[in-house]
C-alpha positions as CSV (number, residue, x, y, z in Angstrom):
1,M,5.2,-114.1,122.8
2,I,6.3,-112.2,119.7
3,D,4.1,-112.5,116.6
4,R,6.2,-113.0,113.4
5,P,5.0,-111.8,110.1
6,Q,3.7,-114.4,107.9
7,P,5.6,-115.0,104.7
8,L,2.5,-114.1,102.6
9,R,2.0,-110.8,104.2
10,L,5.7,-109.9,103.6
11,G,5.4,-110.9,100.1
12,L,2.4,-108.7,99.5
13,V,4.3,-105.8,101.1
14,A,7.4,-106.4,98.9
15,I,5.2,-106.6,95.8
16,L,3.4,-103.4,96.6
17,C,6.9,-101.7,97.1
18,L,8.4,-103.1,93.9
19,V,5.4,-102.3,91.6
20,P,6.0,-98.4,91.7
21,L,9.7,-99.0,91.0
22,T,9.0,-101.1,88.0
23,L,6.8,-98.3,86.7
24,I,9.1,-95.4,87.7
25,V,12.5,-96.9,86.7
26,P,11.5,-97.4,82.9
27,R,10.1,-94.0,82.9
28,L,13.2,-92.5,84.4
29,I,15.2,-94.4,81.8
30,W,13.0,-93.2,78.9
31,L,13.3,-89.6,80.2
32,Q,16.9,-89.7,81.0
33,F,18.2,-91.4,77.9
34,L,15.6,-91.5,75.2
35,Q,14.1,-88.1,75.6
36,E,17.3,-86.2,76.7
37,D,17.5,-84.1,73.5
38,L,13.9,-83.0,73.4
39,L,13.8,-82.2,77.2
40,G,17.2,-80.3,76.9
41,R,15.8,-78.2,74.1
42,Q,12.6,-77.5,76.1
43,A,14.5,-76.5,79.1
44,R,16.8,-74.2,77.1
45,L,13.9,-72.6,75.4
46,Q,12.5,-71.8,78.9
47,N,15.6,-69.8,79.7
48,M,16.8,-68.5,76.2
49,R,15.2,-66.4,73.6
50,R,15.9,-65.1,70.2
51,V,16.2,-61.3,70.1
52,W,15.6,-59.7,66.7
53,Y,17.5,-56.5,65.9
54,P,16.2,-54.2,63.3
55,P,18.7,-53.0,60.6
56,H,20.3,-49.6,61.1
57,R,18.1,-47.5,58.7
58,G,20.4,-45.3,56.6
59,E,20.8,-41.6,57.5
60,I,19.6,-38.9,55.2
61,L,22.0,-36.0,55.1
62,D,22.2,-32.6,53.2
63,R,25.0,-31.6,50.7
64,T,27.4,-30.7,53.6
65,G,26.7,-33.8,55.8
66,N,24.2,-32.2,58.1
67,R,21.8,-35.0,59.4
68,L,18.3,-34.7,58.2
69,A,17.1,-38.1,59.5
70,F,18.7,-40.8,61.6
71,S,17.6,-43.6,64.0
72,V,18.2,-44.5,67.7
73,A,17.4,-47.5,69.7
74,D,14.1,-47.1,71.5
75,T,12.1,-49.9,73.2
76,L,11.7,-53.6,73.3
77,D,8.6,-55.1,71.7
78,G,7.6,-58.8,72.3
79,S,4.9,-58.8,69.5
80,R,7.3,-59.4,66.6
81,Y,8.2,-63.1,65.5
82,Y,8.7,-65.5,68.4
83,G,11.2,-63.6,70.2
84,T,11.8,-60.0,71.2
85,F,12.3,-57.2,68.7
86,R,14.3,-54.2,69.5
87,K,12.5,-51.1,67.9
88,M,14.2,-47.9,66.6
89,K,13.0,-44.4,66.8
90,R,13.5,-42.1,63.7
91,L,14.6,-38.6,64.5
92,Y,14.3,-35.5,62.3
93,P,16.5,-32.7,63.5
94,M,15.2,-30.0,61.1
95,G,11.6,-31.0,61.9
96,A,9.0,-29.5,59.6
97,S,11.6,-27.4,57.7
98,A,12.7,-30.3,55.4
99,A,9.8,-32.6,56.1
100,H,8.4,-32.6,52.5
101,V,11.6,-33.7,51.0
102,V,12.7,-36.0,53.7
103,G,9.4,-37.8,54.6
104,Y,8.8,-39.9,57.6
105,V,8.7,-43.5,58.9
106,N,5.4,-44.9,60.0
107,G,4.6,-47.1,62.9
108,E,5.5,-50.3,60.9
109,G,8.9,-48.9,60.2
110,I,8.1,-48.1,56.6
111,G,9.0,-44.9,54.9
112,E,6.2,-42.8,53.6
113,G,6.5,-39.4,51.8
114,G,9.7,-37.9,50.4
115,I,13.0,-39.7,50.3
116,E,11.9,-42.1,53.1
117,Q,9.3,-43.6,50.7
118,E,11.2,-43.1,47.4
119,L,14.3,-44.9,48.6
120,E,12.7,-47.3,51.1
121,N,14.6,-50.3,49.7
122,E,17.9,-48.5,49.9
123,L,17.4,-47.1,53.3
124,K,15.8,-50.0,55.3
125,G,18.7,-52.6,55.3
126,H,18.0,-56.1,56.6
127,P,17.3,-57.4,60.3
128,G,19.6,-59.6,62.2
129,W,19.1,-61.7,65.5
130,A,21.0,-63.1,68.4
131,T,20.4,-65.6,71.4
132,E,20.0,-64.4,75.1
133,L,19.9,-66.5,78.3
134,C,17.5,-65.4,81.1
135,D,18.2,-66.3,84.7
136,G,15.7,-66.5,87.5
137,T,16.1,-62.8,88.5
138,G,15.2,-61.8,84.8
139,R,18.8,-60.7,83.9
140,T,19.8,-61.6,80.3
141,Y,23.1,-62.7,79.0
142,L,24.1,-62.9,75.3
143,F,25.4,-66.4,74.1
144,S,28.3,-65.5,71.8
145,D,28.7,-69.1,70.9
146,R,25.1,-69.5,69.8
147,P,23.9,-69.0,66.2
148,G,22.8,-65.6,65.1
149,K,22.6,-63.3,62.0
150,P,24.3,-59.9,61.7
151,V,22.4,-56.8,60.9
152,T,22.8,-55.4,57.4
153,S,22.6,-51.6,57.6
154,G,20.8,-49.4,55.0
155,Y,22.6,-47.0,52.8
156,D,23.0,-43.4,53.8
157,V,21.4,-41.0,51.4
158,H,23.2,-37.7,50.7
159,L,20.9,-35.1,49.2
160,T,21.7,-32.0,47.2
161,I,19.6,-29.9,49.7
162,D,21.4,-27.1,51.5
163,A,20.1,-27.3,55.1
164,D,20.9,-23.6,55.8
165,L,19.1,-22.4,52.6
166,Q,16.2,-24.9,53.4
167,D,15.8,-23.4,56.9
168,V,15.9,-19.9,55.7
169,A,13.5,-20.4,52.9
170,M,11.0,-22.3,55.2
171,S,11.2,-19.6,57.7
172,R,10.6,-16.7,55.2
173,L,7.8,-18.7,53.5
174,T,6.0,-19.3,56.9
175,E,6.4,-15.5,57.8
176,A,5.0,-14.4,54.4
177,A,2.1,-16.9,54.5
178,A,1.1,-15.6,58.0
179,V,1.5,-11.8,57.1
180,L,-0.3,-12.1,53.9
181,K,-2.8,-14.7,55.2
182,A,-2.1,-17.1,52.3
183,K,-3.6,-20.6,52.2
184,A,-0.5,-22.2,51.1
185,G,2.9,-21.7,49.4
186,S,6.1,-23.3,48.1
187,V,9.7,-22.4,47.4
188,V,11.9,-24.3,45.0
189,G,15.6,-23.5,44.4
190,V,17.8,-25.2,41.8
191,D,21.3,-24.9,40.5
192,P,20.9,-24.3,36.8
193,Q,24.2,-25.6,35.9
194,T,23.6,-29.2,37.2
195,G,19.9,-29.6,38.0
196,E,20.6,-30.1,41.7
197,I,17.8,-29.0,44.0
198,L,19.2,-26.7,46.6
199,V,15.9,-26.0,48.4
200,M,12.4,-27.4,48.3
201,A,9.9,-26.0,50.9
202,S,6.1,-26.1,51.2
203,W,3.7,-24.6,53.7
204,P,1.6,-25.6,55.6
205,A,4.2,-28.0,57.0
206,Y,4.2,-31.1,59.4
207,D,6.3,-32.6,62.1
208,P,7.6,-35.9,60.8
209,E,8.1,-37.3,64.3
210,N,4.3,-36.7,64.9
211,Y,3.0,-37.2,61.5
212,R,-0.4,-38.6,62.8
213,R,-1.4,-35.2,63.9
214,H,-1.4,-33.9,60.3
215,G,-3.5,-34.7,57.3
216,W,-2.7,-34.8,53.6
217,T,-3.1,-31.1,53.3
218,E,0.0,-30.5,55.4
219,R,2.0,-33.5,54.3
220,R,1.9,-33.1,50.5
221,N,4.9,-31.6,48.7
222,R,3.1,-28.7,46.8
223,A,6.2,-28.0,44.8
224,I,5.7,-31.1,42.8
225,T,2.1,-32.2,43.5
226,D,0.1,-29.1,42.9
227,P,0.1,-27.8,39.4
228,F,-1.5,-24.4,38.9
229,E,-2.0,-21.8,36.1
230,P,1.4,-20.1,36.2
231,G,0.1,-16.7,34.8
232,S,2.8,-14.2,33.7
233,T,5.7,-16.4,34.6
234,F,4.8,-18.4,31.6
235,K,5.4,-15.3,29.4
236,L,9.0,-16.7,29.2
237,V,7.7,-19.5,27.0
238,T,5.8,-16.8,24.8
239,A,8.8,-14.5,24.6
240,V,11.0,-17.4,23.5
241,T,8.5,-18.5,20.9
242,A,8.1,-15.1,19.4
243,L,11.8,-14.2,19.3
244,E,13.0,-17.6,18.2
245,Q,10.6,-17.7,15.3
246,K,11.6,-14.1,14.4
247,L,7.9,-13.0,14.7
248,F,9.0,-10.1,16.9
249,S,12.3,-8.6,17.8
250,P,13.1,-7.1,21.4
251,N,12.4,-3.5,20.0
252,T,9.1,-4.4,18.0
253,P,6.4,-1.8,19.1
254,I,3.2,-3.3,20.3
255,H,0.2,-1.2,21.5
256,C,-1.2,-2.2,25.0
257,E,-4.5,-0.6,24.3
258,N,-4.4,1.7,27.4
259,G,-5.4,-1.1,29.7
260,A,-8.4,-2.9,28.1
261,Y,-8.5,-4.8,24.9
262,S,-11.6,-6.4,23.4
263,F,-10.5,-9.8,21.9
264,R,-13.1,-12.2,20.3
265,G,-15.9,-11.0,22.6
266,R,-13.8,-10.9,25.7
267,V,-12.0,-8.1,27.4
268,I,-8.3,-8.6,28.4
269,R,-7.1,-6.1,31.0
270,D,-3.7,-4.9,32.2
271,H,-2.8,-4.0,35.8
272,K,-2.5,-0.4,34.7
273,P,-3.0,1.5,31.4
274,M,0.0,1.3,28.9
275,G,0.2,2.6,25.4
276,L,2.7,1.9,22.6
277,L,5.8,-0.1,24.0
278,P,8.6,-2.1,22.7
279,F,8.5,-5.9,23.1
280,H,11.1,-6.0,25.9
281,T,9.2,-3.3,27.9
282,C,6.0,-5.1,27.5
283,F,7.8,-8.2,29.0
284,A,9.2,-6.1,31.9
285,R,5.9,-4.5,32.7
286,S,4.0,-7.7,32.1
287,S,1.3,-6.5,29.8
288,N,-1.4,-9.1,29.3
289,I,-2.7,-7.2,26.3
290,A,0.7,-7.2,24.5
291,F,1.4,-10.9,25.2
292,A,-2.2,-11.9,24.1
293,K,-1.5,-10.4,20.7
294,I,1.9,-12.0,20.7
295,G,0.4,-15.4,21.5
296,E,-2.1,-15.0,18.6
297,A,0.9,-14.4,16.2
298,C,2.8,-17.5,17.7
299,G,-0.3,-19.8,17.4
300,E,0.4,-23.5,17.7
301,N,4.1,-22.9,18.0
302,L,3.5,-22.1,21.8
303,F,2.5,-25.8,22.3
304,D,5.8,-27.0,20.8
305,T,7.9,-24.6,22.9
306,A,6.0,-25.4,25.9
307,R,6.5,-29.1,25.6
308,R,10.2,-28.5,24.6
309,F,10.7,-26.8,28.0
310,G,9.3,-29.7,29.7
311,F,5.7,-28.4,30.6
312,G,3.0,-31.1,30.6
313,S,5.5,-34.0,31.6
314,A,6.8,-34.9,35.0
315,T,10.4,-34.0,35.4
316,G,11.4,-37.4,36.7
317,I,12.8,-36.2,40.0
318,R,13.1,-39.0,42.6
319,L,10.2,-37.9,44.8
320,P,6.9,-39.5,45.1
321,A,3.5,-38.1,43.6
322,E,5.0,-35.6,41.1
323,A,2.3,-34.3,38.9
324,N,2.6,-34.0,35.1
325,G,0.9,-30.7,34.7
326,R,-1.0,-30.0,31.4
327,V,-0.5,-28.4,28.1
328,P,-3.6,-28.7,25.8
329,R,-2.9,-30.1,22.4
330,P,-3.6,-27.7,19.6
331,E,-6.5,-29.8,18.2
332,S,-8.4,-29.2,21.4
333,W,-7.8,-25.3,21.3
334,S,-10.6,-22.8,21.0
335,G,-10.4,-19.4,19.5
336,Y,-9.1,-18.0,22.8
337,T,-6.5,-20.6,23.7
338,A,-3.4,-19.1,22.0
339,A,-3.9,-15.8,23.8
340,S,-4.7,-17.5,27.0
341,I,-1.6,-19.8,26.9
342,A,0.5,-16.8,26.1
343,I,-0.4,-15.3,29.4
344,G,-0.2,-18.5,31.5
345,Y,-3.9,-19.5,31.5
346,E,-5.4,-22.9,30.3
347,I,-2.2,-24.7,31.2
348,L,-1.0,-26.3,34.4
349,A,2.6,-26.3,35.7
350,T,4.2,-27.2,39.0
351,P,6.7,-24.9,40.7
352,L,9.4,-27.4,39.9
353,Q,8.6,-27.5,36.2
354,T,8.7,-23.7,36.2
355,A,12.2,-23.6,37.9
356,M,13.6,-26.1,35.4
357,A,12.3,-24.0,32.5
358,Y,14.0,-20.8,33.8
359,A,17.1,-22.9,34.7
360,A,17.4,-23.7,30.9
361,V,17.5,-20.0,30.1
362,A,20.0,-19.5,33.0
363,N,22.5,-22.1,31.9
364,G,22.6,-21.1,28.2
365,G,19.8,-23.2,26.8
366,V,20.0,-26.7,28.2
367,L,16.9,-28.4,29.8
368,L,18.1,-30.5,32.7
369,R,16.5,-33.2,34.6
370,P,16.5,-32.2,38.3
371,Y,17.7,-34.4,41.0
372,V,17.7,-34.3,44.8
373,V,19.8,-37.4,45.6
374,E,23.5,-36.7,45.3
375,A,25.0,-39.9,46.4
376,L,24.4,-43.2,48.3
377,T,27.0,-44.6,50.7
378,D,27.4,-47.9,52.6
379,A,28.3,-48.3,56.3
380,S,32.0,-47.9,55.5
381,G,31.4,-44.6,53.8
382,R,32.1,-46.0,50.2
383,A,29.9,-44.5,47.6
384,V,27.7,-47.1,45.9
385,F,26.0,-44.5,43.7
386,E,26.7,-41.0,42.6
387,N,24.4,-38.7,40.6
388,R,25.3,-36.4,37.7
389,P,23.6,-33.8,35.5
390,V,21.3,-35.4,33.0
391,P,20.6,-32.9,30.0
392,V,17.3,-33.7,28.4
393,A,17.7,-31.4,25.3
394,R,18.9,-28.1,24.1
395,V,15.7,-25.9,24.0
396,L,17.1,-22.6,22.8
397,E,20.3,-21.0,21.6
398,P,22.8,-19.1,23.8
399,T,22.4,-15.9,21.9
400,L,18.6,-16.0,22.6
401,C,19.3,-16.9,26.3
402,R,21.3,-13.8,26.7
403,E,18.6,-11.7,25.1
404,I,15.9,-13.3,27.5
405,K,18.1,-12.7,30.4
406,R,18.3,-9.0,29.6
407,C,14.4,-8.9,29.6
408,L,14.4,-10.6,33.0
409,G,16.9,-8.1,34.4
410,E,14.7,-5.3,33.2
411,V,11.8,-6.8,35.0
412,V,13.7,-6.4,38.3
413,T,15.3,-3.0,37.6
414,E,12.4,-1.1,36.2
415,G,9.3,-3.6,35.8
416,T,7.0,-5.4,37.9
417,G,9.7,-7.2,39.9
418,T,11.5,-4.3,41.6
419,N,10.8,-5.7,45.1
420,A,13.2,-8.6,44.2
421,A,16.2,-6.3,43.6
422,L,19.3,-7.0,45.7
423,T,22.1,-4.4,46.4
424,W,24.9,-6.9,46.3
425,V,24.1,-8.9,43.1
426,D,22.4,-8.4,39.8
427,V,19.1,-10.3,39.7
428,G,16.7,-11.2,36.9
429,G,13.2,-12.6,37.1
430,K,9.5,-12.6,36.3
431,T,6.5,-11.9,38.3
432,G,3.1,-13.9,37.9
433,T,-0.4,-13.2,39.2
434,T,-3.1,-15.7,38.3
435,R,-6.8,-15.5,39.0
436,K,-8.0,-18.8,40.5
437,L,-10.7,-20.9,38.9
438,V,-13.5,-21.0,41.5
439,G,-16.9,-22.8,40.7
440,G,-16.0,-22.9,37.0
441,E,-15.2,-19.2,36.8
442,Y,-12.2,-17.1,37.4
443,S,-12.4,-15.3,40.7
444,S,-11.6,-11.6,41.2
445,R,-10.8,-12.3,44.8
446,N,-8.7,-15.4,44.7
447,H,-5.3,-15.4,43.2
448,Y,-1.9,-17.2,42.9
449,A,1.1,-14.8,43.3
450,S,4.5,-16.1,42.1
451,F,8.0,-14.9,41.2
452,V,10.8,-16.6,39.5
453,G,14.3,-15.2,39.9
454,M,18.0,-16.0,39.2
455,A,21.2,-14.7,40.6
456,P,23.9,-13.6,39.7
457,L,22.2,-12.6,36.3
458,D,25.4,-12.7,34.2
459,D,26.2,-16.3,35.4
460,P,23.3,-17.6,37.4
461,R,24.0,-20.2,40.2
462,I,20.6,-20.4,41.5
463,V,17.0,-20.2,40.3
464,L,14.4,-19.7,42.9
465,V,10.7,-20.0,42.4
466,V,8.2,-18.6,45.0
467,V,4.5,-19.4,44.9
468,L,1.8,-18.2,47.3
469,D,-1.7,-19.4,47.1
470,D,-4.4,-16.8,47.8
471,P,-2.3,-14.1,49.6
472,E,-4.0,-11.0,50.8
473,T,-1.8,-9.0,48.5
474,S,-2.5,-10.6,45.2
475,Y,0.3,-9.4,42.8
476,G,3.3,-11.6,42.4
477,G,5.6,-8.5,42.5
478,A,4.2,-7.4,45.8
479,A,3.8,-10.8,47.5
480,A,6.2,-13.3,46.1
481,A,9.1,-11.1,45.0
482,P,10.0,-9.9,48.5
483,V,10.2,-13.6,49.7
484,F,12.8,-14.2,46.9
485,K,14.8,-11.2,48.1
486,D,14.5,-12.0,51.8
487,V,15.6,-15.7,51.2
488,L,18.8,-14.7,49.4
489,D,19.5,-11.9,51.6
490,A,19.2,-14.0,54.8
491,Y,21.0,-17.0,53.4
492,R,24.0,-14.7,52.4
493,R,24.4,-13.6,56.0
494,I,24.8,-17.2,57.4
495,R,28.4,-17.9,58.5
496,G,30.1,-20.0,55.9
497,A,27.2,-19.8,53.3
498,V,27.9,-18.9,49.8
499,L,25.4,-18.0,47.1
500,H,26.6,-20.6,44.7
501,P,26.9,-24.3,45.8
502,R,29.9,-26.2,46.1
503,Y,30.1,-28.9,43.4
504,E,31.3,-32.1,45.1
505,T,29.8,-34.8,42.7
506,V,30.2,-33.1,39.4
507,I,32.5,-30.0,38.7
508,L,31.6,-28.1,35.4
509,K,34.3,-25.8,34.2
510,R,33.0,-22.8,32.2
511,E,34.6,-22.4,29.0
512,A,35.0,-19.2,26.9
513,E,32.7,-20.6,24.2
514,G,30.0,-23.3,24.3
515,N,28.3,-24.9,27.1
516,P,30.0,-27.7,29.0
517,L,26.6,-29.6,29.1
518,E,26.6,-29.8,25.4
519,K,28.6,-33.0,25.2
520,L,26.1,-34.6,27.5
521,L,23.1,-33.8,25.3
522,P,21.1,-36.6,23.7
523,D,21.0,-37.0,20.0
524,R,17.4,-36.1,19.6
525,L,15.9,-32.8,20.5
526,Y,12.4,-33.2,22.0
527,A,9.7,-30.8,20.8
528,G,6.3,-32.0,21.8
529,D,7.3,-35.5,22.9
530,D,7.7,-36.8,26.5
531,P,11.3,-36.7,27.8
532,P,13.3,-39.9,27.5
533,K,13.1,-42.3,30.4
534,P,16.2,-42.3,32.7
535,G,18.9,-44.5,31.3
536,T,18.0,-44.1,27.6
537,A,20.1,-41.0,27.1
538,G,17.3,-39.7,24.8
539,S,18.9,-41.2,21.7
540,M,17.3,-43.1,18.9
541,G,18.9,-45.2,16.2
542,G,19.2,-44.0,12.6
543,L,18.1,-40.5,11.4
544,P,17.2,-38.1,14.1
545,D,13.6,-36.7,14.3
546,M,13.8,-33.1,13.1
547,R,10.0,-32.5,12.7
548,G,8.8,-29.5,14.6
549,L,12.3,-27.9,14.8
550,P,13.2,-24.5,13.4
551,L,15.0,-24.8,10.2
552,R,18.3,-23.4,11.5
553,T,18.2,-25.9,14.5
554,A,17.6,-28.8,12.0
555,L,20.5,-27.6,9.8
556,R,22.8,-27.5,12.8
557,L,21.8,-31.0,13.7
558,C,22.4,-32.2,10.2
559,A,26.0,-30.6,10.3
560,G,26.7,-32.3,13.5
561,R,25.7,-35.8,12.0
562,G,27.5,-35.2,8.7
563,L,24.2,-35.1,6.7
564,E,23.6,-33.2,3.6
565,P,20.2,-31.4,3.9
566,R,18.0,-30.5,0.9
567,V,15.6,-27.9,2.0
568,Q,12.1,-27.1,0.6
569,G,10.5,-23.9,2.0
570,S,11.5,-22.1,5.2
571,G,10.4,-21.8,8.9
572,V,9.7,-25.0,10.7
573,V,10.4,-28.6,9.5
574,V,7.0,-30.3,8.9
575,R,8.2,-33.4,7.1
576,Q,11.4,-35.1,6.5
577,S,12.7,-37.9,4.1
578,P,13.9,-40.5,4.8
579,A,11.7,-41.0,7.9
580,P,13.1,-40.6,11.5
581,G,14.8,-43.7,12.8
582,T,15.7,-45.2,9.4
583,A,19.3,-46.1,8.7
584,E,21.3,-42.9,8.3
585,A,21.7,-41.9,4.7
586,R,24.0,-39.2,3.4
587,R,21.2,-36.9,2.3
588,V,18.0,-36.0,3.9
589,R,15.1,-33.9,2.6
590,L,13.6,-31.3,4.8
591,I,10.1,-29.8,4.0
592,C,9.4,-26.5,5.8
593,E,6.5,-24.1,6.3
594,P,6.5,-20.6,7.7
595,P,4.9,-20.2,11.2
596,G,1.9,-18.1,10.2
597,P,3.3,-14.7,8.9
598,A,-0.3,-13.5,8.0
599,A,-1.0,-13.3,11.8
600,L,2.0,-11.3,12.4
601,S,1.3,-8.9,9.5
602,S,-2.3,-8.2,10.7
603,L,-1.2,-7.8,14.3
604,T,1.6,-5.3,13.6
605,V,-0.6,-3.2,11.2
606,S,-3.6,-3.1,13.6
607,S,-1.4,-2.3,16.6
608,L,0.4,0.6,15.0
609,G,-2.9,1.9,13.5
610,A,-4.5,1.9,16.9
611,A,-1.5,3.8,18.2
612,R,-1.7,6.5,15.8
613,A,-5.5,6.9,16.1
614,R,-5.0,7.4,19.9
615,G,-2.0,9.7,19.5
616,S,0.1,7.6,21.9
């Protein structure tokens, strides 16, 4: 007999089977229809990711297009944002040679030092992103129809630096530092016609691709960060002051006291005994005694000339950490200061400031603002910025420039700079030797050796400054002048290289008379004030400020502005009426005072008397 299931038992089984269905079906409906969008997004996120692409950091190139810095794709990094970040590696083909000008990029992709830091915003660009699909094997596919953001590339930076000259200068500087056992050194070269920096090298150097291995000592750009007492190279300023004020002529005899001169309780010494010599020979042979006497005659005029040449203020070049240097104000001077400044002590100057001062003499008397950035271009090669020469002021007259250049030529032909002489071009320059201040006293064992030269002398196209810190051979003529010679000699032998640069941004045509930079000069001539900030052109409304200017310079300025000057006295303008900046009138009164003729008289008489007494 077959047992039949009881209806109650069947019902219970049916209920037990239907209960899960009543729970599952609504859940399925809820997931399938109500949560479709959410679950679909979650599923896509498991298989897709956003990939971030860094911008193409702009390249840094020299004046002829050689790459000094560029970026290449490196690795994938999952630590950035919520997707993957493709990192870039920065490469520096010239390595340590151009490191101080170019700088480097740190581990966060931010520029530090040099152009990398100064133009970070222009170089970096803006990142972009795209969407990728990842399958079960780990392979990825780009979704072209998914949203994304294109990368915006940074601008390329074109420098005024000549890569060949930079490499030669760094090589010769490194060799000299090794042979002479110097602690440090720098080389700066500028085109005096435009203010373009052609070379800027510092030693010790560092590898920008492995910057962490080096400290601040190696990474700083000594050409602009390390002011020093320039010594005899500063005699240029003293010579300009003396000749400009007509306190001396090139042939004025000065007694050099046979090598030792007692001055206000101190003894000033020359590198060798010398007797009665004309002014120009004292300059060529770098007599400290003669120039201390000249400095005493010039007095506070030295301050005005130094400030007019840009000493004591940063040049404004687009590189980080530039130092101002220092020129003490006359109210803080001691009884020794005028004589000390005259031979390059008690002031601080950077190699770049020194280069720009000599460049002003080289180009006919115009102080220029140096620049190292020639142009910026976008990804299509279109120029978005181009630089040009920026004259700060006329600092001396062309006739005086020619006289100073003759003195600089004599330094190389028969003075202390004969080691800088070149057989294929005439050179002018000035040597410098400075005892270093150690423990509050000037050391007899520690020195700076320097040389500033220009070539060709009749129409200079390069001014080159060489500074060595504490070389074994202390004199600038023996230590630094040969580096100048070697750099120009080696550079000339490079295939395709020329002594003077090619002007691609600005072409200046030399005229028979006048200086082509003259039309770019600001209205105000700066004597003792900070140079104008970029963009102001150095001009001021109303009457120009003529205080502190030699009378002849002030009269020339009045003629150019259509003013009728009324002069009281002679020498240097000390007051003017109406005051500077007031609405221009037709007439202006200039009150002048002579620049200390008594000091000149006593100096000349005592010098000649000492010469006769010694029978020199």
